[in-house]
VOTI-189174 format. One record per residue: residue in one letter; x, y, z of N, C-alpha, C in turn. Coordinates in steps of 0.1 Angstrom, whole numbers, padded with zeros to 4 digits, always signed. Atoms other than C-alpha are relative to their C-alpha. Example, Ala and Ser with C-alpha at 12.3 -4.5 7.8 and 13.67 -1.06 7.14 Angstrom:
REM VOTI-189174
a+0009-0012+0000+0123-0045+0078+0009+0012+0000 s-0009-0011+0000+0137-0011+0071-0008+0011+0008 
This chain:
REM VOTI-189174
m-0014+0006+0000-0055-0349+0138+0007+0005-0009 k-0010-0004+0009-0042-0340+0107+0001+0014-0001 h-0005-0015-0003-0043-0302+0117+0011-0002+0011 t-0011+0001-0007-0022-0313+0147+0011-0004-0006 l-0014+0005+0006+0002-0333+0129+0008+0012-0010 a-0006-0011+0007+0008-0304+0104+0006+0010+0009 r-0008-0012-0004+0018-0280+0131+0009-0006+0011 n-0010+0004-0008+0041-0305+0148+0011-0003-0006 k-0015+0000+0007+0067-0303+0120+0006+0013+0004 a-0007-0014-0002+0093-0281+0122-0003+0013-0005 l+0004-0011+0006+0085-0246+0123+0007+0008-0009 q-0006-0006+0010+0098-0237+0091-0009+0008-0008 w+0010-0006+0009+0079-0213+0068+0002-0003-0013 t+0002+0004+0014+0064-0224+0039-0014+0006-0006 k+0010-0008+0005+0038-0212+0015-0012-0007+0004 s+0011+0008-0003+0012-0240+0026-0003+0004+0018 y+0001-0005-0012+0008-0220+0058-0012-0004+0007 v+0011+0004-0005-0016-0237+0083-0005+0008+0013 l+0007-0010-0010-0040-0216+0106+0003-0007+0013 p+0000+0006-0014-0037-0223+0143-0014-0001+0006 e+0013+0001-0006-0066-0235+0164-0003+0011+0009 f+0005-0011-0005-0085-0208+0173-0009-0005+0014 p+0011+0003-0010-0105-0207+0209-0011-0004-0005 y+0012+0005-0001-0138-0222+0214-0008+0010-0010 d+0012-0010+0006-0159-0190+0208+0005+0006-0014 v-0002-0005+0009-0139-0178+0179-0003-0012-0012 k+0004+0013+0010-0142-0215+0161-0015+0001-0002 c+0013+0000-0001-0179-0212+0168-0006+0011-0012 m+0003-0012+0009-0182-0177+0151+0003-0004-0016 l-0004+0006+0014-0161-0191+0120-0010-0010-0005 a+0008+0009+0005-0181-0220+0119-0015+0004-0006 e+0013-0006+0004-0215-0201+0117+0003+0012-0008 q-0004-0013+0009-0199-0176+0093-0008+0014+0003 r+0006-0013-0007-0210-0147+0115+0010+0012-0001 c-0012-0013+0000-0190-0112+0107+0005+0002+0013 p-0004-0005-0013-0169-0107+0136-0002+0014+0001 d+0000-0013-0006-0173-0076+0159+0016+0005+0000 h-0013-0005+0000-0142-0055+0166+0007-0007+0010 s-0006+0008-0012-0132-0074+0198+0004-0014-0008 m-0002+0017+0006-0136-0109+0180+0013+0005-0014 r-0007+0000+0008-0114-0096+0151+0013+0002+0007 i-0015-0001-0008-0085-0083+0175+0005-0015+0004 r-0003+0014-0006-0087-0119+0193+0006-0007-0014 i-0002+0008+0012-0083-0136+0156+0015+0004-0001 i-0013-0006+0001-0052-0111+0149+0007-0004+0009 e-0013+0004-0009-0035-0120+0180+0004-0012+0001 f-0002+0012+0001-0037-0154+0176+0009-0003-0013 l-0006-0004+0012-0023-0148+0140+0014+0002+0002 q-0011-0007-0002+0003-0127+0153+0010-0011+0007 a-0007+0010-0009+0015-0153+0181+0004-0011-0007 d-0002+0010+0009+0013-0181+0157+0014+0002-0010 m-0013-0006+0007+0038-0162+0132+0011-0001+0005 t-0011-0003-0011+0061-0153+0158+0006-0014+0002 k-0003+0015-0002+0065-0192+0165+0009-0006-0013 y-0006+0005+0010+0072-0200+0130+0014+0011-0006 l-0010-0011-0001+0097-0168+0129+0011-0003+0007 e-0008+0005-0012+0117-0182+0156+0003+0014+0008 g-0001-0013-0009+0108-0151+0178+0001+0015-0008 s-0003-0015+0005+0113-0124+0152-0012+0007-0003 l+0012-0010+0001+0087-0095+0150+0002+0005-0013 y-0002-0009+0011+0096-0085+0115-0006-0011-0013 p+0005+0009+0011+0076-0110+0088+0002+0010-0013 t+0000-0008+0013+0081-0102+0053-0013+0002-0005 t+0012-0006+0007+0055-0088+0029-0007-0015-0003 q+0002+0011+0002+0053-0124+0017-0007-0008+0009 q+0009+0004-0011+0044-0138+0049-0011+0003+0004 y+0013-0005+0000+0019-0116+0054-0011-0006-0008 n+0011+0004+0010+0001-0124+0024-0001-0014+0002 d+0004+0015-0003+0005-0162+0032-0011-0002+0011 v+0009+0001-0015-0013-0158+0065-0014+0004-0005 v+0013-0006+0004-0042-0136+0052-0006-0010-0012 n+0004+0011+0010-0045-0159+0020-0005-0011+0009 a+0004+0011-0008-0048-0187+0044-0012+0000+0007 l+0015-0003-0008-0075-0171+0065-0012+0003-0009 l+0013+0000+0009-0097-0160+0036+0000-0012-0008 l+0002+0011+0011-0091-0193+0015-0010-0012+0013 a+0008+0010-0012-0104-0214+0051-0014+0008+0004 h+0016-0008-0003-0132-0185+0056-0003+0010-0009 p+0001-0008+0013-0141-0170+0025-0009+0013+0006 f+0013-0011-0004-0171-0148+0042+0007+0008+0005 l-0008-0010-0004-0142-0128+0058+0005+0010-0010 d-0004-0010+0011-0134-0111+0026-0007+0011-0001 e+0008-0011+0000-0161-0086+0030+0000+0007-0012 d+0001-0008+0013-0168-0079-0006+0014+0004-0007 g-0012-0002+0005-0132-0080-0018+0009+0005+0006 r-0010-0011-0006-0119-0056+0006+0006-0011+0014 g-0004+0007-0009-0110-0083+0032+0017+0000+0002 f-0013+0003+0002-0073-0090+0022+0007+0013+0003 f-0003-0009-0004-0064-0055+0027-0002+0003+0015 l+0001-0003-0013-0079-0050+0060+0002-0011+0009 w-0008+0012-0008-0067-0082+0076+0014+0002+0000 k-0015-0004+0001-0033-0075+0065+0005+0013+0008 r-0002-0013-0006-0034-0040+0078-0001-0001+0014 a+0000+0002-0013-0045-0053+0110+0009-0006+0008 l-0010+0008-0004-0022-0080+0113+0014+0007+0002 k-0014-0012-0002+0009-0053+0107-0004+0009+0012 d+0003-0011-0013-0006-0030+0133+0003-0008+0013 r-0004+0009-0014-0005-0060+0158+0014-0002+0003 f-0014+0002-0002+0032-0066+0151+0006+0014+0005 k-0004-0012-0005+0037-0028+0155-0002+0001+0016 y+0005+0001-0012+0018-0030+0188+0010-0003+0009 v-0010+0011-0006+0040-0061+0201+0013+0008+0000 r-0015-0005+0000+0072-0043+0190+0003+0014+0011 r-0001-0012-0004+0065-0010+0205+0008+0003+0016 p-0006-0002-0012+0074-0012+0242+0014-0009+0001 i-0013+0009+0001+0105-0036+0235+0011+0009-0001 e-0014-0013+0002+0140-0018+0242+0011-0011+0002 d-0011+0009-0002+0160-0052+0250+0002-0010-0012 d-0002+0011+0010+0158-0070+0218+0008+0006-0013 e-0010-0007+0012+0185-0062+0189-0006+0003-0012 q+0004-0002+0014+0166-0067+0159-0011+0012+0000 v+0008-0009-0002+0139-0044+0170+0006+0015+0006 m-0007-0013-0004+0160-0016+0186+0009+0002-0014 r-0008-0002+0013+0182-0019+0152-0011+0008-0011 n+0008-0005+0008+0149-0013+0130-0006+0013+0009 k+0005-0013-0003+0137+0014+0153+0010+0013-0004 c-0009-0011+0002+0169+0034+0151-0001+0001-0015 k-0001-0003+0013+0169+0029+0113-0011+0006-0007 f+0013-0008+0005+0132+0042+0109-0001+0013+0009 g+0002-0012-0005+0137+0069+0134-0008+0000+0012 h+0007+0001-0010+0120+0057+0164+0008-0003+0013 r-0010+0000-0010+0150+0061+0189-0005+0002+0014 r+0003+0004-0013+0147+0054+0226-0002+0014+0006 g+0003-0015-0005+0135+0087+0244-0004+0009-0010 q+0003-0006+0012+0127+0102+0211-0016+0005+0005 t+0015-0002-0002+0093+0120+0215-0005+0001-0015 r+0008+0000+0013+0071+0121+0183-0004+0013-0001 k+0002-0013+0004+0062+0156+0183+0000+0011+0013 s+0002-0008-0013+0067+0184+0210-0013+0009-0002 l+0013-0006-0006+0038+0202+0225-0005+0010-0008 t+0001-0014+0009+0044+0232+0207-0001-0004-0016 d+0003+0004+0017+0042+0215+0171-0013-0004+0003 k+0017+0003-0002+0010+0198+0185-0010+0011-0002 r+0010-0009-0004-0005+0229+0197-0001+0008-0013 f-0003-0008+0013+0009+0245+0162-0012-0005-0010 d+0010+0008+0010-0012+0218+0143-0013+0003+0003 e+0013-0002-0006-0042+0224+0166-0006+0010-0008 i+0003-0012+0005-0043+0258+0156-0003+0002-0016 k+0002-0003+0012-0038+0256+0122-0012-0010-0007 i+0012+0007+0004-0066+0230+0117-0012+0007+0001 v+0010-0012-0001-0088+0257+0132-0004+0009-0010 q-0002-0008+0010-0078+0280+0109-0006-0004-0013 i+0006+0006+0014-0087+0257+0079-0017+0002+0001 k+0014+0001-0003-0121+0249+0092-0008+0015-0002 e+0008-0014+0000-0129+0287+0095+0001+0007-0012 e-0002-0007+0014-0114+0300+0061-0005-0009-0010 a+0003+0008+0012-0122+0271+0039-0016+0000-0003 v+0015+0002+0000-0160+0263+0047-0007-0004+0014 a+0006+0003-0018-0183+0259+0075-0004-0014+0000 l+0000+0014+0000-0178+0222+0083-0012-0003+0009 g+0009+0006-0006-0203+0217+0110+0004-0005+0010 s-0005+0008-0012-0203+0204+0145+0002-0016-0004 e-0003+0017+0004-0208+0168+0128+0012-0002-0005 v-0013+0005+0007-0178+0169+0107+0012+0003+0008 d-0009-0002-0010-0159+0186+0134+0002-0013+0009 e+0000+0013-0006-0167+0155+0155+0009-0011-0007 h-0005+0011+0006-0155+0131+0127+0014+0002-0001 i-0014-0002+0001-0122+0150+0121+0008-0002+0016 s-0005+0003-0014-0114+0148+0160+0003-0016+0002 w+0003+0016+0000-0124+0108+0158+0013-0003-0008 f-0008+0002+0008-0101+0105+0128+0015+0002+0007 q-0014-0002-0006-0072+0120+0145+0004-0008+0012 q-0001+0008-0013-0075+0101+0179+0005-0014-0004 e-0002+0016+0004-0081+0066+0157+0012+0000-0006 y-0012+0004+0008-0051+0071+0136+0013-0002+0008 v-0011+0004-0011-0028+0071+0166+0002-0013+0007 k+0002+0013-0006-0040+0038+0178+0005-0010-0007 i-0006+0011+0008-0023+0005+0169-0010-0008-0005 e+0010+0008+0007-0053-0015+0164-0013+0008-0001 k+0009-0011+0004-0078+0005+0145-0014-0008-0004 d+0015+0007+0007-0116+0000+0136-0002+0004-0013 w-0001-0004+0015-0112+0000+0101-0015+0000-0005 r+0012+0000+0004-0151-0008+0095-0003+0012+0005 e+0005-0015-0001-0159+0026+0114+0008+0010-0008 i-0007-0011+0008-0132+0044+0096-0005+0004-0014 d+0005+0004+0011-0146+0031+0063-0016+0009+0001 q+0013-0007-0001-0181+0046+0073+0003+0015+0000 r-0002-0016-0004-0168+0079+0086+0005+0006-0013 m-0004-0006+0010-0149+0085+0056-0009+0002-0013 s+0012-0003+0009-0178+0079+0034-0008+0012+0001 q+0008-0012-0002-0197+0103+0053+0006+0014+0000 t-0007-0011+0000-0172+0129+0051+0008+0005-0014 l-0007+0001+0012-0162+0124+0015-0004+0017-0008 q+0005-0013+0007-0182+0157+0003+0008+0011+0005 i-0009-0014-0005-0163+0182+0026+0014-0003-0004 r-0016+0002+0004-0129+0166+0017+0000+0004-0014 r-0001-0005+0015-0137+0171-0020-0001+0014+0000 k+0003-0014+0001-0147+0208-0013+0014+0004+0005 l-0016-0006-0003-0112+0212+0006+0007-0001-0009 i-0011+0002+0009-0092+0197-0018-0003+0009-0014 g+0008-0008+0013-0114+0215-0047+0005+0017+0001 s-0003-0014-0002-0106+0250-0031+0015+0001+0002 k-0013-0001-0001-0069+0242-0031+0006+0003+0014 t-0004+0001-0014-0067+0237+0008+0014-0006+0001 p-0012+0003-0002-0029+0230+0014-0003-0015+0004 l+0003+0014-0002-0026+0192+0014+0005-0005+0012 k-0005+0004-0015-0006+0191+0047-0011+0001+0008 d+0013-0003-0008-0037+0205+0062-0012-0011+0000 v+0010+0007+0003-0060+0183+0045+0006-0016+0006 l-0005+0015-0007-0039+0150+0058+0000+0003+0012 k+0000-0001-0017-0040+0165+0092-0015-0003+0005 m+0015+0004-0002-0077+0165+0091-0007-0014-0002 f+0003+0014+0004-0079+0132+0073+0009-0008-0002 p-0014+0006+0001-0048+0113+0082+0000-0015-0009 f+0003+0012+0005-0063+0081+0069+0000-0002-0013 l-0004-0001+0013-0057+0092+0034+0016-0003-0004 k-0015+0009+0002-0021+0083+0039+0001-0014-0003 c+0003+0017+0001-0032+0045+0040-0005-0001-0016 p+0003+0004+0012-0030+0031+0006-0016-0006-0002 y+0015+0008-0003-0064+0010+0013-0011+0012-0001 q+0009-0012+0001-0082+0044+0020+0001+0010-0012 m-0003-0007+0014-0064+0061-0010-0010-0007-0011 f+0007+0004+0012-0079+0034-0033-0015-0001+0002 r+0015-0002-0001-0113+0034-0016-0003+0014-0004 e+0006-0013+0005-0117+0072-0022+0000+0000-0013 f-0002+0000+0015-0105+0066-0058-0014-0006-0003 q+0011+0008+0003-0134+0040-0059-0014+0009+0001 l+0008-0008-0003-0156+0063-0043-0006+0013-0011 l+0000-0010+0011-0152+0090-0069+0000-0006-0013 t+0000+0005+0015-0147+0069-0102-0009-0015-0002 r+0006+0013+0000-0164+0035-0093+0008-0011-0006 t-0009+0011+0005-0134+0016-0101+0012-0003+0006 d-0009+0006-0009-0113-0006-0084+0012-0001-0005 i-0012-0006+0007-0078+0009-0091+0010-0010+0003 y-0011+0008-0001-0058-0017-0074-0002-0015-0009 k+0000+0011+0007-0073-0047-0093+0002+0002-0013 r-0003-0004+0015-0073-0028-0127+0016+0003-0001 t-0013-0001-0001-0038-0019-0120+0010-0014-0002 r-0006+0015-0001-0027-0057-0112+0000-0004-0015 h+0002+0006+0012-0044-0067-0143+0007+0006-0014 i-0008-0006+0011-0026-0042-0166+0014-0001+0000 l-0015+0005-0002+0008-0050-0152+0003-0012-0005 e-0001+0012+0003+0002-0084-0156-0001-0004-0016 s+0001+0003+0017-0010-0084-0192+0012+0006-0010 y-0009-0005+0010+0015-0061-0206+0017+0000+0003 s-0011+0002-0006+0044-0070-0186+0012-0003-0012 e-0010+0007+0010+0060-0090-0215+0004+0009-0009 n-0003-0010+0013+0055-0065-0240+0009+0013+0002 i-0005-0010-0006+0070-0039-0219+0015-0003+0003 l-0013+0004-0002+0101-0057-0209+0007-0007-0013 t-0006+0005+0014+0109-0068-0246-0001+0013-0009 s+0001-0011+0008+0101-0033-0259+0015+0005-0003 f-0012-0002+0005+0131-0022-0281+0009+0012+0009 s-0005-0013-0008+0134+0011-0259+0008-0005+0014 v-0005+0000-0013+0144-0006-0228+0009-0013-0002 v-0009+0012+0001+0165-0037-0241+0013+0003+0009 d-0013+0000-0006+0198-0020-0229-0002+0010+0011 n+0007-0009-0011+0181-0002-0199+0010-0006+0011 p-0007+0006-0012+0202-0009-0168-0008-0008+0009 i+0010+0005-0008+0171-0020-0151-0003-0013-0005 n+0002+0015+0004+0164-0047-0175+0013-0008-0001 i-0012+0006+0000+0200-0055-0177+0000-0007+0015 a+0001+0005-0012+0198-0061-0139-0008-0011+0004 l+0010+0011-0003+0168-0081-0140+0003-0012-0003 q-0003+0011+0009+0181-0104-0167+0012-0009+0009 e-0013+0003-0007+0213-0110-0143-0009-0007+0013 k+0008+0006-0010+0189-0117-0114-0008-0011-0003 i+0008+0011+0003+0167-0140-0132+0008-0013-0003 k-0008+0011-0001+0198-0163-0137+0005-0007+0011 q+0000+0003-0014+0200-0165-0100-0007-0008+0006 h+0010+0003-0004+0168-0175-0093-0009-0011-0008 t+0008+0008+0005+0143-0204-0100-0013-0002+0004 d+0013-0001-0004+0113-0200-0079-0009+0009-0009 e+0010-0003+0009+0083-0192-0100-0005+0016+0005 d+0005-0009-0006+0068-0167-0077+0011+0013+0003 m-0010-0011+0001+0101-0146-0070+0003+0008-0013 l-0001-0005+0015+0108-0144-0110-0011+0010-0002 k+0010-0010+0004+0072-0129-0113+0000+0011+0006 c+0001-0013-0006+0076-0106-0086+0012+0011-0006 m-0012-0008+0006+0111-0092-0100-0006+0007-0013 k+0003-0002+0014+0096-0091-0134-0011+0012+0001 m+0014-0009-0001+0064-0070-0123+0008+0013+0005 t-0008-0013-0005+0089-0047-0103+0008+0007-0012 a-0007-0007+0012+0109-0040-0137-0010+0005-0007 t+0012-0007+0010+0077-0036-0155-0005+0014+0005 c+0007-0013-0008+0067-0007-0130+0012+0010-0002 l-0011-0010-0001+0102+0008-0131+0003+0004-0014 l-0006-0005+0015+0105+0009-0170-0009+0005-0008 l+0012-0009+0004+0071+0023-0178+0003+0012-0008 p-0003-0013+0005+0082+0058-0183+0010-0001-0013 d-0009+0001+0010+0112+0048-0203-0008-0006-0015 v+0009+0004+0010+0090+0029-0228-0008+0011-0008 f+0007-0010+0006+0068+0058-0235+0007+0014-0001 g-0007-0013+0003+0095+0085-0237-0001+0009+0010 d+0002-0011-0012+0086+0102-0203+0015+0000+0006 d-0011-0002-0008+0109+0115-0178-0002-0008+0013 p+0000+0009-0009+0116+0086-0154-0002+0005+0016 s-0003-0005-0014+0125+0108-0123-0014+0004+0002 l+0013-0004-0003+0088+0121-0124-0011-0012+0002 f+0007+0011-0002+0076+0084-0120+0006-0007+0015 v-0007+0011-0010+0102+0065-0098+0013+0004+0003 i-0013-0005-0005+0133+0074-0079+0006-0014+0005 v-0004+0013-0007+0155+0040-0074+0013+0005+0006 n-0012-0003-0009+0180+0045-0045+0004+0012-0001 e-0005-0014+0000+0183+0080-0047-0012+0008+0010 e+0009-0007-0006+0167+0110-0030-0009+0006-0009 v+0012-0004+0005+0133+0121-0038+0003+0017+0000 q-0002-0015+0002+0137+0157-0054-0014+0008-0007 v+0007-0006+0007+0103+0164-0072-0013+0002+0010 s+0012-0003-0007+0069+0178-0056-0011-0010-0003 t+0012+0006+0004+0044+0159-0075-0001-0014+0005 p+0001+0014-0001+0034+0122-0067+0012-0008-0005 v-0008+0010+0006+0062+0099-0073+0005-0013+0009 l-0006+0013-0005+0076+0064-0063+0013+0000+0006 e-0012+0000-0004+0106+0060-0042+0002-0018+0001 v-0005+0012-0002+0124+0023-0046+0010-0002+0004 k-0011+0001-0002+0149+0011-0028+0004-0019-0001 n-0005+0015+0003+0170-0025-0035-0012-0008-0007 p+0013+0007+0009+0141-0033-0064+0000-0016-0001 f+0001+0013+0006+0153-0067-0070+0007-0012+0008 n-0003+0009-0011+0164-0079-0035-0014-0003+0007 m+0013+0000-0006+0131-0094-0023-0002+0000+0013 d-0003+0001-0014+0142-0097+0014+0000+0018+0005 v-0002-0011-0006+0148-0060+0017-0007+0012-0008 c+0005-0010+0008+0133-0040-0011-0011+0007+0008 e+0010-0009-0007+0109-0012-0001-0004+0009-0013 f+0007-0009+0010+0082+0009-0020-0007+0007+0007 s+0004-0011-0005+0073+0042-0010-0007+0011-0010 l+0007-0009+0009+0048+0070-0024+0004+0014+0009 y-0003-0010-0006+0060+0104-0018-0009+0013-0007 l+0008-0010+0007+0040+0136-0021+0005+0014+0006 e-0008-0012-0003+0058+0172-0019+0011+0000+0009 k-0010+0003-0006+0088+0158-0013+0002-0009+0013 e+0002+0005-0012+0076+0140+0019-0006-0014-0003 r+0002+0014+0003+0072+0103+0021-0018+0000+0009 l+0015-0001-0005+0031+0099+0025-0003-0012+0002 t+0000+0013-0003+0032+0062+0026+0011-0011-0005 k-0009+0011+0004+0052+0028+0025-0011-0011-0005 v+0012+0013+0004+0033+0000+0005+0009-0014-0002 d-0008+0013-0002+0042-0036+0001+0005-0005-0015 d-0002+0006+0015+0047-0043-0039+0000+0010-0010 c+0003-0011+0010+0049-0025-0070-0011+0002-0006 v+0013-0005+0002+0016-0029-0080-0009+0010+0010 t+0005-0010-0009+0003-0012-0049+0005+0014+0000 a-0003-0012-0002+0027+0014-0053-0004+0006-0013 v+0005-0005+0014+0018+0021-0090-0014+0005+0002 a+0016-0001-0002-0021+0018-0082+0001+0014+0009 a+0001-0012-0008-0014+0044-0054+0006+0013-0004 l-0005-0014+0008+0006+0070-0075-0010+0004-0010 v+0009-0003+0008-0019+0071-0101-0014+0006+0010 a+0010-0006-0006-0047+0073-0074+0004+0013+0009 a-0004-0013-0005-0029+0102-0057-0002+0012-0008 f+0002-0012+0009-0030+0125-0088-0017+0003+0001 h+0016-0001+0001-0070+0120-0088-0003+0004+0015 v+0007-0002-0011-0077+0118-0051+0004+0015+0004 f-0007-0014-0003-0055+0150-0044-0001+0011-0009 g+0002-0014+0010-0066+0170-0076+0016+0005-0004 i-0013-0005+0004-0030+0171-0086+0004-0001-0018 e+0000+0000+0016-0023+0180-0124+0014-0008-0004 c-0011+0007+0006-0002+0156-0144+0015+0005-0004 p-0011-0005+0006+0035+0166-0152-0001-0002-0015 r+0002+0004+0013+0035+0169-0188+0012-0009-0004 r-0012+0008+0004+0068+0151-0193-0002-0016+0008 l+0007+0014-0004+0046+0120-0175-0013-0002-0007 s+0013+0001+0006+0016+0126-0197-0003-0014-0006 q+0003+0010+0009+0021+0097-0220-0001-0014+0009 t+0001+0012-0012+0028+0070-0188-0013-0001+0006 l+0016-0001-0007-0004+0082-0171-0011-0001-0008 n+0014-0001+0007-0026+0085-0200-0001-0016-0004 f+0000+0015+0003-0016+0047-0209-0008-0007+0012 l+0005+0006-0012-0024+0036-0173-0015+0003+0003 e+0014-0005-0003-0056+0058-0171-0009-0007-0010 t+0006+0005+0011-0067+0046-0205-0007-0014+0003 l+0002+0015-0003-0067+0009-0195-0008-0001+0016 i+0005+0001-0015-0077+0016-0156-0016+0003-0002 f+0016-0005+0001-0111+0034-0170-0005-0009-0012 d+0004+0009+0011-0113+0007-0198-0007+0008-0011 i+0006-0009+0011-0117+0034-0226+0007-0011-0014 n-0002+0007+0015-0096+0015-0254+0015-0010+0006 s-0013+0006+0000-0064-0010-0255+0008+0005-0010 p-0013-0006+0012-0030+0008-0269+0004-0010-0007 h-0009+0010+0007-0009-0010-0293+0011+0003+0005 f-0014+0003-0004+0025-0023-0283+0007-0004-0011 p-0011+0005+0009+0052-0025-0307+0009-0014+0007 s-0011+0012-0001+0075-0055-0310+0013+0008+0003 m-0015-0006-0002+0112-0051-0300+0005+0004-0010 k-0006-0005+0010+0119-0048-0335-0004+0012-0008 e+0006-0012+0000+0099-0018-0338+0010+0012+0000 k-0011-0010-0005+0129+0004-0336-0005+0015+0000 d+0004-0017+0000+0114+0039-0345-0015+0001+0001 v+0014+0001-0002+0079+0030-0337-0001+0003+0019 g+0002-0006-0016+0066+0047-0301-0015-0010+0001 f+0015+0004-0005+0033+0033-0283-0010+0008-0005 q+0012-0007+0005+0002+0043-0301-0010+0000+0009 h+0010-0002-0011-0024+0056-0278-0012+0003-0007 p+0014-0004+0007-0063+0060-0284+0000+0013+0001 v+0004-0017+0000-0077+0095-0290-0009+0001+0010 t+0011-0002-0012-0094+0104-0260-0004+0016-0003 
């Protein structure tokens, strides 16, 4: 009865999101705490997507926070779905994929069409010409022949990755398993300086932040996302009050925005975003090698692109590699974690003018030591790094 009353209230989005009533078989599975198979996962996602659409008054574009609210509610009610701490990314990715699937055939909704045009999915536009696809196939065959003898089993994995990547609803459990099985060949290809564009054609899931983090963890036994979040939350106040950024335009913009808002979560999000943007300035590095704000990316090494950083409704975070967008991410923490992971996963040398910033992050990510932060008054003192 309590559940029904809660859902009969006006469909206005709040942080205390209430899960919908699932079908009987889904409720039985959840009650028994059985791990859902692929088809059952799809059914859960379908019900969540339909329920969110009601709350959003028919909109098919939830915000990042709304995705987070729903997935957090699901995992809070059914912790066994968290799957060793990886569940949040998996369920959130599946939910976003479901909304994409629902939006894809729509051509008579103003909001959908406006966003399709904005992001390049115009009506009648083909994703790739047959000639381009054929060229990609030939190029991959050449890479296989020239780089290393992959074997028929690896060939099968690569073909499966390419087919699965274009699906809307992906089997992430199978993706995880196959990515683990092909780790060694992937490292050989990257180690032999195979062009990254070709590596990404064979292993397209490396474009996904979750898979990049997982690859990093397989290589280093370190959860880079959790470590990065801990670092930024721990050092945020030190960075924002550092003397070197007091008069920085980003810090000034942050202070102005803080005056306009009272919501604690929004204030924390804005402060975390500013922390990420100001990191290279604090260390005396070149900010353009770390993050580009509202401008065009010009560098080839991994770099973040941020648009409208303090407008929580329309802000965007992307990771670029070789001047092309590799992936969009949900927030600044994921963005910074993806940036650091990209240097390791793709074997890219750190630019000299970014070395202090990355050294600071990596020192803490790998728990080597804790660097000293100066106070605002230490005008002539820089950050002191541990000797590594």
